[in-house]
py3Dmol code that shows the C-alpha trace and the ligand (Angstrom):
import py3Dmol

protein = """\
ATOM      1  CA  MET A   1     -55.565 -24.799  46.538  1.00  0.00           C
ATOM      2  CA  GLN A   2     -53.232 -27.760  46.607  1.00  0.00           C
ATOM      3  CA  GLU A   3     -54.979 -29.176  43.603  1.00  0.00           C
ATOM      4  CA  GLU A   4     -54.850 -25.932  41.776  1.00  0.00           C
ATOM      5  CA  LEU A   5     -51.081 -25.655  42.267  1.00  0.00           C
ATOM      6  CA  ASN A   6     -50.608 -29.230  41.007  1.00  0.00           C
ATOM      7  CA  ARG A   7     -52.736 -28.438  37.980  1.00  0.00           C
ATOM      8  CA  ILE A   8     -50.698 -25.353  37.236  1.00  0.00           C
ATOM      9  CA  ARG A   9     -47.528 -27.468  37.382  1.00  0.00           C
ATOM     10  CA  GLU A  10     -49.000 -30.116  35.058  1.00  0.00           C
ATOM     11  CA  ASN A  11     -50.285 -27.575  32.593  1.00  0.00           C
ATOM     12  CA  CYS A  12     -47.011 -25.733  32.483  1.00  0.00           C
ATOM     13  CA  LEU A  13     -44.930 -28.883  31.942  1.00  0.00           C
ATOM     14  CA  GLU A  14     -47.394 -29.894  29.233  1.00  0.00           C
ATOM     15  CA  ASP A  15     -47.060 -26.469  27.577  1.00  0.00           C
ATOM     16  CA  LEU A  16     -43.288 -26.669  27.684  1.00  0.00           C
ATOM     17  CA  LYS A  17     -43.321 -29.907  25.709  1.00  0.00           C
ATOM     18  CA  THR A  18     -44.758 -28.206  22.634  1.00  0.00           C
ATOM     19  CA  VAL A  19     -42.440 -25.202  22.657  1.00  0.00           C
ATOM     20  CA  SER A  20     -40.124 -24.986  19.654  1.00  0.00           C
ATOM     21  CA  ASP A  21     -38.811 -21.419  19.683  1.00  0.00           C
ATOM     22  CA  MET A  22     -37.582 -18.785  22.084  1.00  0.00           C
ATOM     23  CA  LYS A  23     -40.533 -16.489  21.572  1.00  0.00           C
ATOM     24  CA  SER A  24     -43.135 -19.055  22.675  1.00  0.00           C
ATOM     25  CA  LEU A  25     -40.861 -20.103  25.532  1.00  0.00           C
ATOM     26  CA  ASP A  26     -40.954 -16.543  26.813  1.00  0.00           C
ATOM     27  CA  ASP A  27     -44.729 -16.440  26.342  1.00  0.00           C
ATOM     28  CA  ILE A  28     -44.961 -19.412  28.698  1.00  0.00           C
ATOM     29  CA  ARG A  29     -42.711 -17.751  31.275  1.00  0.00           C
ATOM     30  CA  VAL A  30     -45.007 -14.738  31.211  1.00  0.00           C
ATOM     31  CA  LYS A  31     -48.120 -16.881  31.275  1.00  0.00           C
ATOM     32  CA  TYR A  32     -47.093 -18.667  34.488  1.00  0.00           C
ATOM     33  CA  LEU A  33     -44.553 -16.502  36.306  1.00  0.00           C
ATOM     34  CA  GLY A  34     -45.325 -13.032  35.003  1.00  0.00           C
ATOM     35  CA  LYS A  35     -46.882 -10.322  37.153  1.00  0.00           C
ATOM     36  CA  LYS A  36     -50.309 -11.307  35.886  1.00  0.00           C
ATOM     37  CA  GLY A  37     -49.300 -14.948  35.501  1.00  0.00           C
ATOM     38  CA  VAL A  38     -51.284 -17.964  36.620  1.00  0.00           C
ATOM     39  CA  LEU A  39     -48.986 -18.904  39.512  1.00  0.00           C
ATOM     40  CA  THR A  40     -48.733 -15.340  40.684  1.00  0.00           C
ATOM     41  CA  ALA A  41     -52.541 -15.078  40.767  1.00  0.00           C
ATOM     42  CA  ALA A  42     -52.829 -18.309  42.727  1.00  0.00           C
ATOM     43  CA  LEU A  43     -50.278 -17.123  45.301  1.00  0.00           C
ATOM     44  CA  LYS A  44     -52.295 -14.002  45.876  1.00  0.00           C
ATOM     45  CA  GLU A  45     -54.992 -16.256  47.242  1.00  0.00           C
ATOM     46  CA  MET A  46     -52.643 -17.485  50.003  1.00  0.00           C
ATOM     47  CA  GLY A  47     -53.940 -14.799  52.359  1.00  0.00           C
ATOM     48  CA  LYS A  48     -57.236 -16.549  52.514  1.00  0.00           C
ATOM     49  CA  LEU A  49     -55.774 -19.752  53.875  1.00  0.00           C
ATOM     50  CA  SER A  50     -55.829 -20.852  57.491  1.00  0.00           C
ATOM     51  CA  LYS A  51     -52.706 -20.688  59.685  1.00  0.00           C
ATOM     52  CA  ASP A  52     -52.198 -24.445  59.450  1.00  0.00           C
ATOM     53  CA  GLU A  53     -52.629 -24.661  55.720  1.00  0.00           C
ATOM     54  CA  ARG A  54     -50.345 -21.719  54.894  1.00  0.00           C
ATOM     55  CA  PRO A  55     -46.868 -23.362  55.488  1.00  0.00           C
ATOM     56  CA  VAL A  56     -47.888 -26.541  53.661  1.00  0.00           C
ATOM     57  CA  ILE A  57     -49.276 -24.674  50.651  1.00  0.00           C
ATOM     58  CA  GLY A  58     -46.393 -22.195  50.776  1.00  0.00           C
ATOM     59  CA  LYS A  59     -43.888 -24.998  50.526  1.00  0.00           C
ATOM     60  CA  LEU A  60     -45.751 -26.564  47.646  1.00  0.00           C
ATOM     61  CA  ALA A  61     -46.031 -23.233  45.857  1.00  0.00           C
ATOM     62  CA  ASN A  62     -42.231 -22.779  46.129  1.00  0.00           C
ATOM     63  CA  GLU A  63     -41.685 -26.257  44.746  1.00  0.00           C
ATOM     64  CA  VAL A  64     -44.028 -25.613  41.835  1.00  0.00           C
ATOM     65  CA  ARG A  65     -42.273 -22.287  41.098  1.00  0.00           C
ATOM     66  CA  GLU A  66     -38.826 -23.966  41.208  1.00  0.00           C
ATOM     67  CA  GLU A  67     -40.021 -26.757  38.945  1.00  0.00           C
ATOM     68  CA  ILE A  68     -41.427 -24.319  36.457  1.00  0.00           C
ATOM     69  CA  GLU A  69     -38.212 -22.310  36.534  1.00  0.00           C
ATOM     70  CA  THR A  70     -36.078 -25.435  36.047  1.00  0.00           C
ATOM     71  CA  GLY A  71     -38.363 -26.525  33.203  1.00  0.00           C
ATOM     72  CA  LEU A  72     -38.043 -23.133  31.523  1.00  0.00           C
ATOM     73  CA  ALA A  73     -34.252 -23.071  31.923  1.00  0.00           C
ATOM     74  CA  GLY A  74     -33.904 -26.634  30.605  1.00  0.00           C
ATOM     75  CA  LYS A  75     -36.003 -25.863  27.604  1.00  0.00           C
ATOM     76  CA  LYS A  76     -34.072 -22.669  26.949  1.00  0.00           C
ATOM     77  CA  GLU A  77     -30.785 -24.524  26.913  1.00  0.00           C
ATOM     78  CA  ALA A  78     -32.188 -27.176  24.616  1.00  0.00           C
ATOM     79  CA  LEU A  79     -33.457 -24.581  22.200  1.00  0.00           C
ATOM     80  CA  GLU A  80     -30.096 -22.767  22.206  1.00  0.00           C
ATOM     81  CA  THR A  81     -28.233 -25.953  21.500  1.00  0.00           C
ATOM     82  CA  ALA A  82     -30.637 -26.801  18.690  1.00  0.00           C
ATOM     83  CA  GLU A  83     -30.198 -23.332  17.223  1.00  0.00           C
ATOM     84  CA  MET A  84     -26.407 -23.628  17.344  1.00  0.00           C
ATOM     85  CA  MET A  85     -26.469 -27.071  15.745  1.00  0.00           C
ATOM     86  CA  ALA A  86     -28.706 -25.771  12.981  1.00  0.00           C
ATOM     87  CA  ALA A  87     -26.303 -22.867  12.386  1.00  0.00           C
ATOM     88  CA  ILE A  88     -23.319 -25.185  12.246  1.00  0.00           C
ATOM     89  CA  GLU A  89     -25.162 -27.463   9.887  1.00  0.00           C
ATOM     90  CA  LYS A  90     -25.992 -24.496   7.657  1.00  0.00           C
ATOM     91  CA  GLU A  91     -22.411 -23.231   7.601  1.00  0.00           C
ATOM     92  CA  LYS A  92     -20.888 -26.584   6.967  1.00  0.00           C
ATOM     93  CA  LEU A  93     -18.216 -26.381   4.290  1.00  0.00           C
ATOM     94  CA  ASP A  94     -18.964 -28.387   1.220  1.00  0.00           C
ATOM     95  CA  VAL A  95     -15.469 -29.317   0.151  1.00  0.00           C
ATOM     96  CA  SER A  96     -16.730 -30.776  -3.087  1.00  0.00           C
ATOM     97  CA  LEU A  97     -17.957 -27.366  -4.376  1.00  0.00           C
ATOM     98  CA  PRO A  98     -15.664 -25.684  -6.932  1.00  0.00           C
ATOM     99  CA  GLY A  99     -13.654 -22.868  -5.218  1.00  0.00           C
ATOM    100  CA  LYS A 100     -13.946 -19.170  -5.895  1.00  0.00           C
ATOM    101  CA  LYS A 101     -10.642 -17.917  -7.307  1.00  0.00           C
ATOM    102  CA  PRO A 102      -9.525 -14.761  -5.499  1.00  0.00           C
ATOM    103  CA  SER A 103      -8.636 -12.012  -7.944  1.00  0.00           C
ATOM    104  CA  GLU A 104      -4.894 -11.777  -8.094  1.00  0.00           C
ATOM    105  CA  GLY A 105      -3.256  -8.365  -7.850  1.00  0.00           C
ATOM    106  CA  ASN A 106      -0.265  -7.230  -9.822  1.00  0.00           C
ATOM    107  CA  LEU A 107       2.386  -4.610  -9.437  1.00  0.00           C
ATOM    108  CA  HIS A 108       1.895  -1.115 -10.839  1.00  0.00           C
ATOM    109  CA  PRO A 109       4.024  -0.717 -14.023  1.00  0.00           C
ATOM    110  CA  LEU A 110       6.107   1.944 -12.285  1.00  0.00           C
ATOM    111  CA  ASN A 111       6.910  -0.421  -9.425  1.00  0.00           C
ATOM    112  CA  ILE A 112       7.821  -3.120 -11.927  1.00  0.00           C
ATOM    113  CA  ILE A 113      10.264  -0.674 -13.492  1.00  0.00           C
ATOM    114  CA  ILE A 114      11.694   0.372 -10.107  1.00  0.00           C
ATOM    115  CA  ASN A 115      12.161  -3.309  -9.159  1.00  0.00           C
ATOM    116  CA  ASP A 116      13.848  -4.043 -12.524  1.00  0.00           C
ATOM    117  CA  LEU A 117      16.214  -1.082 -12.172  1.00  0.00           C
ATOM    118  CA  GLU A 118      17.075  -1.913  -8.590  1.00  0.00           C
ATOM    119  CA  GLU A 119      17.814  -5.479  -9.559  1.00  0.00           C
ATOM    120  CA  ILE A 120      20.072  -4.430 -12.429  1.00  0.00           C
ATOM    121  CA  PHE A 121      22.055  -1.957 -10.335  1.00  0.00           C
ATOM    122  CA  LEU A 122      22.210  -4.114  -7.210  1.00  0.00           C
ATOM    123  CA  GLY A 123      23.697  -6.761  -9.524  1.00  0.00           C
ATOM    124  CA  MET A 124      26.407  -4.253 -10.473  1.00  0.00           C
ATOM    125  CA  GLY A 125      27.304  -3.621  -6.810  1.00  0.00           C
ATOM    126  CA  PHE A 126      25.216  -0.533  -6.185  1.00  0.00           C
ATOM    127  CA  SER A 127      23.230  -0.047  -3.007  1.00  0.00           C
ATOM    128  CA  ILE A 128      20.009   1.925  -2.508  1.00  0.00           C
ATOM    129  CA  ALA A 129      20.006   5.323  -0.803  1.00  0.00           C
ATOM    130  CA  GLU A 130      16.940   7.315   0.212  1.00  0.00           C
ATOM    131  CA  GLY A 131      16.332  10.969   0.827  1.00  0.00           C
ATOM    132  CA  PRO A 132      13.372  13.129   1.923  1.00  0.00           C
ATOM    133  CA  GLU A 133      10.843  14.500  -0.565  1.00  0.00           C
ATOM    134  CA  ILE A 134      10.664  17.708   1.477  1.00  0.00           C
ATOM    135  CA  GLU A 135      14.212  18.945   1.006  1.00  0.00           C
ATOM    136  CA  TRP A 136      16.456  21.845   1.919  1.00  0.00           C
ATOM    137  CA  SER A 137      16.645  24.216  -1.009  1.00  0.00           C
ATOM    138  CA  LYS A 138      20.459  24.257  -0.672  1.00  0.00           C
ATOM    139  CA  TYR A 139      20.590  20.483  -1.110  1.00  0.00           C
ATOM    140  CA  ASN A 140      18.255  20.608  -4.071  1.00  0.00           C
ATOM    141  CA  PHE A 141      20.081  23.559  -5.740  1.00  0.00           C
ATOM    142  CA  ASP A 142      23.066  25.246  -4.077  1.00  0.00           C
ATOM    143  CA  TYR A 143      25.283  22.255  -3.244  1.00  0.00           C
ATOM    144  CA  LEU A 144      24.542  20.928  -6.742  1.00  0.00           C
ATOM    145  CA  ASN A 145      26.263  23.971  -8.172  1.00  0.00           C
ATOM    146  CA  MET A 146      23.078  25.493  -9.585  1.00  0.00           C
ATOM    147  CA  PRO A 147      23.475  29.264  -9.924  1.00  0.00           C
ATOM    148  CA  GLN A 148      21.239  31.580  -7.962  1.00  0.00           C
ATOM    149  CA  GLU A 149      19.517  32.796 -11.115  1.00  0.00           C
ATOM    150  CA  HIS A 150      18.755  29.287 -12.523  1.00  0.00           C
ATOM    151  CA  SER A 151      15.234  29.120 -13.935  1.00  0.00           C
ATOM    152  CA  ALA A 152      14.534  25.835 -12.121  1.00  0.00           C
ATOM    153  CA  ARG A 153      14.453  27.889  -8.918  1.00  0.00           C
ATOM    154  CA  ASP A 154      11.493  29.869 -10.206  1.00  0.00           C
ATOM    155  CA  LEU A 155       8.231  29.683  -8.368  1.00  0.00           C
ATOM    156  CA  GLN A 156       6.737  28.524 -11.667  1.00  0.00           C
ATOM    157  CA  GLU A 157       8.913  25.421 -11.611  1.00  0.00           C
ATOM    158  CA  THR A 158       9.439  24.606  -7.966  1.00  0.00           C
ATOM    159  CA  PHE A 159       7.024  24.139  -5.051  1.00  0.00           C
ATOM    160  CA  TYR A 160       8.413  26.150  -2.134  1.00  0.00           C
ATOM    161  CA  TYR A 161       7.445  25.621   1.464  1.00  0.00           C
ATOM    162  CA  ASN A 162       9.525  28.692   2.328  1.00  0.00           C
ATOM    163  CA  ASP A 163      12.797  30.179   1.078  1.00  0.00           C
ATOM    164  CA  GLU A 164      14.820  27.322   2.534  1.00  0.00           C
ATOM    165  CA  VAL A 165      12.555  24.328   2.044  1.00  0.00           C
ATOM    166  CA  VAL A 166      11.195  22.912  -1.208  1.00  0.00           C
ATOM    167  CA  LEU A 167       9.541  19.778  -2.507  1.00  0.00           C
ATOM    168  CA  ARG A 168      12.591  18.276  -4.206  1.00  0.00           C
ATOM    169  CA  THR A 169      12.510  18.812  -7.967  1.00  0.00           C
ATOM    170  CA  GLN A 170      14.973  15.981  -8.636  1.00  0.00           C
ATOM    171  CA  THR A 171      16.527  13.013  -6.865  1.00  0.00           C
ATOM    172  CA  SER A 172      19.969  14.653  -7.186  1.00  0.00           C
ATOM    173  CA  PRO A 173      19.969  16.041  -3.624  1.00  0.00           C
ATOM    174  CA  VAL A 174      20.289  12.437  -2.448  1.00  0.00           C
ATOM    175  CA  GLN A 175      23.759  12.491  -4.069  1.00  0.00           C
ATOM    176  CA  VAL A 176      24.670  15.396  -1.761  1.00  0.00           C
ATOM    177  CA  ARG A 177      23.344  13.585   1.307  1.00  0.00           C
ATOM    178  CA  VAL A 178      25.250  10.395   0.491  1.00  0.00           C
ATOM    179  CA  MET A 179      28.508  12.235  -0.195  1.00  0.00           C
ATOM    180  CA  MET A 180      28.173  14.245   3.029  1.00  0.00           C
ATOM    181  CA  ASP A 181      27.339  11.195   5.131  1.00  0.00           C
ATOM    182  CA  GLU A 182      29.649   8.563   3.731  1.00  0.00           C
ATOM    183  CA  LYS A 183      33.249   8.249   2.629  1.00  0.00           C
ATOM    184  CA  PRO A 184      34.142   7.069  -0.906  1.00  0.00           C
ATOM    185  CA  PRO A 185      34.157   4.617  -2.572  1.00  0.00           C
ATOM    186  CA  LEU A 186      30.426   5.201  -3.197  1.00  0.00           C
ATOM    187  CA  ARG A 187      28.060   3.375  -5.504  1.00  0.00           C
ATOM    188  CA  VAL A 188      24.401   4.186  -4.918  1.00  0.00           C
ATOM    189  CA  ILE A 189      21.103   4.506  -6.733  1.00  0.00           C
ATOM    190  CA  SER A 190      18.186   6.426  -5.384  1.00  0.00           C
ATOM    191  CA  PRO A 191      14.692   5.993  -6.766  1.00  0.00           C
ATOM    192  CA  GLY A 192      11.943   8.296  -5.481  1.00  0.00           C
ATOM    193  CA  ARG A 193       9.209  10.853  -6.013  1.00  0.00           C
ATOM    194  CA  VAL A 194       9.951  14.375  -7.226  1.00  0.00           C
ATOM    195  CA  TYR A 195       7.759  17.455  -7.681  1.00  0.00           C
ATOM    196  CA  ARG A 196       7.547  20.271 -10.190  1.00  0.00           C
ATOM    197  CA  ALA A 197       5.003  23.037 -10.616  1.00  0.00           C
ATOM    198  CA  ASP A 198       3.881  21.678 -13.984  1.00  0.00           C
ATOM    199  CA  GLU A 199       0.442  21.378 -15.496  1.00  0.00           C
ATOM    200  CA  ILE A 200      -0.690  17.821 -16.210  1.00  0.00           C
ATOM    201  CA  ASP A 201      -0.562  16.724 -19.831  1.00  0.00           C
ATOM    202  CA  ALA A 202       0.500  13.653 -21.800  1.00  0.00           C
ATOM    203  CA  THR A 203       4.155  14.092 -20.797  1.00  0.00           C
ATOM    204  CA  HIS A 204       4.057  16.223 -17.607  1.00  0.00           C
ATOM    205  CA  SER A 205       2.806  15.792 -14.083  1.00  0.00           C
ATOM    206  CA  PRO A 206       3.486  17.800 -10.905  1.00  0.00           C
ATOM    207  CA  VAL A 207       4.490  14.530  -9.248  1.00  0.00           C
ATOM    208  CA  PHE A 208       6.690  11.979 -10.941  1.00  0.00           C
ATOM    209  CA  HIS A 209       9.552   9.591 -10.194  1.00  0.00           C
ATOM    210  CA  GLN A 210      13.226   9.681 -10.859  1.00  0.00           C
ATOM    211  CA  MET A 211      16.161   7.481 -10.150  1.00  0.00           C
ATOM    212  CA  GLU A 212      19.539   8.912  -9.412  1.00  0.00           C
ATOM    213  CA  GLY A 213      22.830   7.090  -9.637  1.00  0.00           C
ATOM    214  CA  LEU A 214      26.198   8.053  -8.167  1.00  0.00           C
ATOM    215  CA  VAL A 215      29.641   6.486  -8.306  1.00  0.00           C
ATOM    216  CA  ILE A 216      32.653   8.051  -6.553  1.00  0.00           C
ATOM    217  CA  ASP A 217      36.072   6.488  -6.291  1.00  0.00           C
ATOM    218  CA  LYS A 218      39.717   7.120  -7.199  1.00  0.00           C
ATOM    219  CA  GLY A 219      40.276   7.093 -10.974  1.00  0.00           C
ATOM    220  CA  ILE A 220      36.671   6.994 -12.173  1.00  0.00           C
ATOM    221  CA  THR A 221      36.424   8.237 -15.768  1.00  0.00           C
ATOM    222  CA  MET A 222      33.859   8.859 -18.499  1.00  0.00           C
ATOM    223  CA  ALA A 223      34.649   5.334 -19.743  1.00  0.00           C
ATOM    224  CA  ASP A 224      33.232   3.908 -16.512  1.00  0.00           C
ATOM    225  CA  LEU A 225      30.118   6.040 -16.983  1.00  0.00           C
ATOM    226  CA  LYS A 226      29.584   4.880 -20.564  1.00  0.00           C
ATOM    227  CA  GLY A 227      30.332   1.232 -19.801  1.00  0.00           C
ATOM    228  CA  THR A 228      27.984   1.143 -16.790  1.00  0.00           C
ATOM    229  CA  LEU A 229      25.103   2.889 -18.517  1.00  0.00           C
ATOM    230  CA  ASP A 230      25.463   0.949 -21.744  1.00  0.00           C
ATOM    231  CA  MET A 231      25.332  -2.285 -19.746  1.00  0.00           C
ATOM    232  CA  PHE A 232      22.305  -1.010 -17.847  1.00  0.00           C
ATOM    233  CA  ALA A 233      20.440  -0.206 -21.089  1.00  0.00           C
ATOM    234  CA  LYS A 234      21.157  -3.665 -22.493  1.00  0.00           C
ATOM    235  CA  LYS A 235      19.920  -5.357 -19.311  1.00  0.00           C
ATOM    236  CA  LEU A 236      16.738  -3.273 -19.321  1.00  0.00           C
ATOM    237  CA  PHE A 237      15.809  -3.377 -23.020  1.00  0.00           C
ATOM    238  CA  GLY A 238      17.757  -6.338 -24.400  1.00  0.00           C
ATOM    239  CA  GLU A 239      21.233  -7.148 -25.647  1.00  0.00           C
ATOM    240  CA  THR A 240      20.708  -5.667 -29.117  1.00  0.00           C
ATOM    241  CA  VAL A 241      20.009  -2.159 -27.805  1.00  0.00           C
ATOM    242  CA  GLN A 242      22.651   0.406 -28.631  1.00  0.00           C
ATOM    243  CA  THR A 243      23.389   3.594 -26.737  1.00  0.00           C
ATOM    244  CA  LYS A 244      24.540   7.020 -27.828  1.00  0.00           C
ATOM    245  CA  PHE A 245      25.872   9.862 -25.696  1.00  0.00           C
ATOM    246  CA  ARG A 246      25.064  13.412 -26.767  1.00  0.00           C
ATOM    247  CA  PRO A 247      26.856  16.364 -25.110  1.00  0.00           C
ATOM    248  CA  HIS A 248      24.516  18.232 -22.798  1.00  0.00           C
ATOM    249  CA  GLN A 249      24.691  20.679 -19.927  1.00  0.00           C
ATOM    250  CA  PHE A 250      23.934  20.120 -16.260  1.00  0.00           C
ATOM    251  CA  TYR A 251      25.325  22.295 -13.500  1.00  0.00           C
ATOM    252  CA  PHE A 252      26.331  19.422 -11.280  1.00  0.00           C
ATOM    253  CA  THR A 253      28.282  17.473 -13.881  1.00  0.00           C
ATOM    254  CA  GLU A 254      31.157  18.401 -16.195  1.00  0.00           C
ATOM    255  CA  PRO A 255      31.267  17.148 -18.858  1.00  0.00           C
ATOM    256  CA  SER A 256      27.585  16.227 -19.121  1.00  0.00           C
ATOM    257  CA  ALA A 257      25.677  14.119 -21.595  1.00  0.00           C
ATOM    258  CA  GLU A 258      22.290  12.703 -22.406  1.00  0.00           C
ATOM    259  CA  MET A 259      22.095   9.041 -23.241  1.00  0.00           C
ATOM    260  CA  ASP A 260      19.801   7.805 -26.023  1.00  0.00           C
ATOM    261  CA  VAL A 261      18.889   4.192 -26.683  1.00  0.00           C
ATOM    262  CA  THR A 262      17.901   2.671 -30.025  1.00  0.00           C
ATOM    263  CA  CYS A 263      14.130   2.561 -30.355  1.00  0.00           C
ATOM    264  CA  PHE A 264      12.658  -0.570 -28.761  1.00  0.00           C
ATOM    265  CA  LYS A 265       9.997  -0.633 -31.472  1.00  0.00           C
ATOM    266  CA  CYS A 266      11.910  -0.312 -34.727  1.00  0.00           C
ATOM    267  CA  GLY A 267      15.401  -1.215 -33.514  1.00  0.00           C
ATOM    268  CA  GLY A 268      16.822   2.046 -34.840  1.00  0.00           C
ATOM    269  CA  THR A 269      15.439   2.245 -38.364  1.00  0.00           C
ATOM    270  CA  GLY A 270      12.923   4.934 -37.474  1.00  0.00           C
ATOM    271  CA  CYS A 271       9.230   4.688 -36.674  1.00  0.00           C
ATOM    272  CA  LYS A 272       6.328   6.606 -35.115  1.00  0.00           C
ATOM    273  CA  VAL A 273       7.385   5.791 -31.545  1.00  0.00           C
ATOM    274  CA  CYS A 274      10.847   7.402 -31.925  1.00  0.00           C
ATOM    275  CA  GLY A 275       9.709  10.168 -34.244  1.00  0.00           C
ATOM    276  CA  ASN A 276      11.584   8.511 -37.099  1.00  0.00           C
ATOM    277  CA  SER A 277      14.921   9.186 -35.472  1.00  0.00           C
ATOM    278  CA  GLY A 278      15.608   5.618 -34.408  1.00  0.00           C
ATOM    279  CA  TRP A 279      16.640   6.876 -30.972  1.00  0.00           C
ATOM    280  CA  ILE A 280      14.861   7.504 -27.691  1.00  0.00           C
ATOM    281  CA  GLU A 281      16.271   9.827 -25.037  1.00  0.00           C
ATOM    282  CA  LEU A 282      16.604   7.988 -21.750  1.00  0.00           C
ATOM    283  CA  LEU A 283      18.700   9.807 -19.140  1.00  0.00           C
ATOM    284  CA  GLY A 284      21.037  12.625 -18.171  1.00  0.00           C
ATOM    285  CA  CYS A 285      24.540  11.955 -16.877  1.00  0.00           C
ATOM    286  CA  GLY A 286      28.013  13.302 -16.464  1.00  0.00           C
ATOM    287  CA  MET A 287      31.206  13.481 -14.412  1.00  0.00           C
ATOM    288  CA  VAL A 288      30.425  14.940 -10.952  1.00  0.00           C
ATOM    289  CA  HIS A 289      31.478  18.593 -10.951  1.00  0.00           C
ATOM    290  CA  PRO A 290      34.505  19.326  -8.704  1.00  0.00           C
ATOM    291  CA  ASN A 291      32.446  22.079  -6.979  1.00  0.00           C
ATOM    292  CA  VAL A 292      29.832  19.497  -5.949  1.00  0.00           C
ATOM    293  CA  LEU A 293      32.532  17.186  -4.549  1.00  0.00           C
ATOM    294  CA  ARG A 294      34.025  20.108  -2.656  1.00  0.00           C
ATOM    295  CA  HIS A 295      30.663  21.196  -1.225  1.00  0.00           C
ATOM    296  CA  CYS A 296      30.239  17.689   0.118  1.00  0.00           C
ATOM    297  CA  GLY A 297      33.691  17.455   1.683  1.00  0.00           C
ATOM    298  CA  ILE A 298      35.271  15.190  -0.968  1.00  0.00           C
ATOM    299  CA  ASP A 299      38.658  16.244  -2.437  1.00  0.00           C
ATOM    300  CA  PRO A 300      38.334  16.455  -6.229  1.00  0.00           C
ATOM    301  CA  GLU A 301      42.105  16.093  -6.544  1.00  0.00           C
ATOM    302  CA  VAL A 302      41.827  12.599  -5.048  1.00  0.00           C
ATOM    303  CA  TYR A 303      38.391  11.386  -6.102  1.00  0.00           C
ATOM    304  CA  SER A 304      36.271  11.586  -9.199  1.00  0.00           C
ATOM    305  CA  GLY A 305      32.940  10.102 -10.112  1.00  0.00           C
ATOM    306  CA  PHE A 306      29.934  10.036 -12.370  1.00  0.00           C
ATOM    307  CA  ALA A 307      26.239  10.551 -11.834  1.00  0.00           C
ATOM    308  CA  PHE A 308      23.087   9.984 -13.794  1.00  0.00           C
ATOM    309  CA  GLY A 309      19.390  10.628 -13.404  1.00  0.00           C
ATOM    310  CA  MET A 310      16.328   9.427 -15.242  1.00  0.00           C
ATOM    311  CA  GLY A 311      12.605   9.899 -15.160  1.00  0.00           C
ATOM    312  CA  LEU A 312      10.978   6.587 -14.319  1.00  0.00           C
ATOM    313  CA  GLU A 313       7.663   7.383 -15.995  1.00  0.00           C
ATOM    314  CA  ARG A 314       9.676   7.957 -19.192  1.00  0.00           C
ATOM    315  CA  VAL A 315      11.447   4.615 -18.717  1.00  0.00           C
ATOM    316  CA  ALA A 316       8.121   2.830 -18.169  1.00  0.00           C
ATOM    317  CA  MET A 317       6.550   4.555 -21.124  1.00  0.00           C
ATOM    318  CA  THR A 318       9.527   3.662 -23.334  1.00  0.00           C
ATOM    319  CA  LYS A 319       9.688   0.093 -22.192  1.00  0.00           C
ATOM    320  CA  TYR A 320       5.956  -0.588 -22.418  1.00  0.00           C
ATOM    321  CA  GLY A 321       5.120   1.681 -25.348  1.00  0.00           C
ATOM    322  CA  ILE A 322       2.725   3.851 -23.299  1.00  0.00           C
ATOM    323  CA  ASN A 323       1.862   7.087 -25.059  1.00  0.00           C
ATOM    324  CA  ASP A 324       0.248   9.101 -22.261  1.00  0.00           C
ATOM    325  CA  LEU A 325       1.747   9.722 -18.841  1.00  0.00           C
ATOM    326  CA  ARG A 326      -1.670  10.185 -17.267  1.00  0.00           C
ATOM    327  CA  LEU A 327      -2.502   6.522 -17.750  1.00  0.00           C
ATOM    328  CA  LEU A 328       0.067   5.756 -15.049  1.00  0.00           C
ATOM    329  CA  PHE A 329      -1.819   7.833 -12.484  1.00  0.00           C
ATOM    330  CA  GLU A 330      -5.462   7.277 -13.365  1.00  0.00           C
ATOM    331  CA  ASN A 331      -5.562   3.819 -11.785  1.00  0.00           C
ATOM    332  CA  ASP A 332      -7.846   2.317 -14.386  1.00  0.00           C
ATOM    333  CA  MET A 333      -7.701  -1.405 -13.699  1.00  0.00           C
ATOM    334  CA  ARG A 334      -8.145  -2.213 -17.401  1.00  0.00           C
ATOM    335  CA  PHE A 335      -4.823  -0.480 -17.963  1.00  0.00           C
ATOM    336  CA  LEU A 336      -2.990  -1.543 -14.843  1.00  0.00           C
ATOM    337  CA  THR A 337      -3.681  -5.281 -15.116  1.00  0.00           C
ATOM    338  CA  GLN A 338      -1.885  -5.428 -18.484  1.00  0.00           C
ATOM    339  CA  PHE A 339       1.486  -5.377 -16.751  1.00  0.00           C
ATOM    340  CA  LYS A 340       2.572  -8.658 -15.196  1.00  0.00           C
TER     341      LYS A 340
END
"""
ligand_1 = """\
14
LIG
N 18.606 15.892 -12.035
C 18.539 15.887 -13.480
C 17.127 16.313 -13.900
O 16.237 16.319 -13.110
C 18.863 14.552 -14.043
C 20.317 14.281 -13.931
C 21.156 14.615 -14.961
C 20.835 13.700 -12.804
C 22.499 14.394 -14.878
C 22.200 13.464 -12.706
C 23.008 13.801 -13.771
O 22.771 12.902 -11.645
O 24.335 13.604 -13.664
O 16.933 16.640 -15.023
"""
view = py3Dmol.view(width=600, height=400)
view.addModel(protein, "pdb")
view.setStyle({"model": 0}, {"cartoon": {"style": "trace"}})
view.addModel(ligand_1, "xyz")
view.setStyle({"model": 1}, {"stick": {}})
view.zoomTo()
view.show()
């Protein structure tokens, strides 16, 4: 029995020497220590031993078992270390390999325009005001002096949540919010998303962007409006651009105008882009209507001001010569990556 145990120990240690992976290591564990293992089988024979022999053999059997277990554990650790070293070796960074250039993103053309506009107006002392896209109908229409029967209030033109709440159809309600919240002098711009119940085509979309501007102070006149907006157009399109103000009608301004700029393509001589007129319509503007000032708690006898609003898709399309609004929303990378 003693001999057999010693042989088992020798055999096992010999087997362990040749092991090179976890699977065969486990096979060895099963072979010697498993339920049907060699050592287990030998120990079952213990019952046949005499009283004197039993403690001696029992002690030896324990030693052999411990030695086998230590051998297995040692081998396991060695294999794990070897595996880890191999993995590290495999993942080692070869700093001499040429790098992979990560693809560089760029801003969406609309965001480029918004950034440009913000920079121009911040440079002129304006600050940025924000308002909610889900807006009170009275802010979007009533306080802006729009009559009850105005067609813009139609279900066909405006998305209503209920009678009192709409998706704002213009950024003009931000004017109202600013005038109600703050005391003049005021000088703010407000870029943001607006919504109209329009079908999508080359020039319409139910979601688009506008930027509103508002200046309120003592003694503000139409000359301030024209000077500010002319300067803005020159900063956006270049010094040679000229502006023209055509009388127009908005409910929240009196008098009102639309501002055209000379065509960026032909410089004013007439081409396909400007429909041979030499001019491109850019924005609406006017002197803030006394009723609007009054609705917002500002005394029109003391203060006056001007406001303007423009569609940002239109500005982007004009500046970049884009002929279809949908290109701005389709997110085709071939289109979007052209604007740096
Ligand atoms: N809110 C107008 C629109 O959506 C644009 C506009 C015109 C805004 C004149 C103004 C303004 O502030 O004075 O068509």
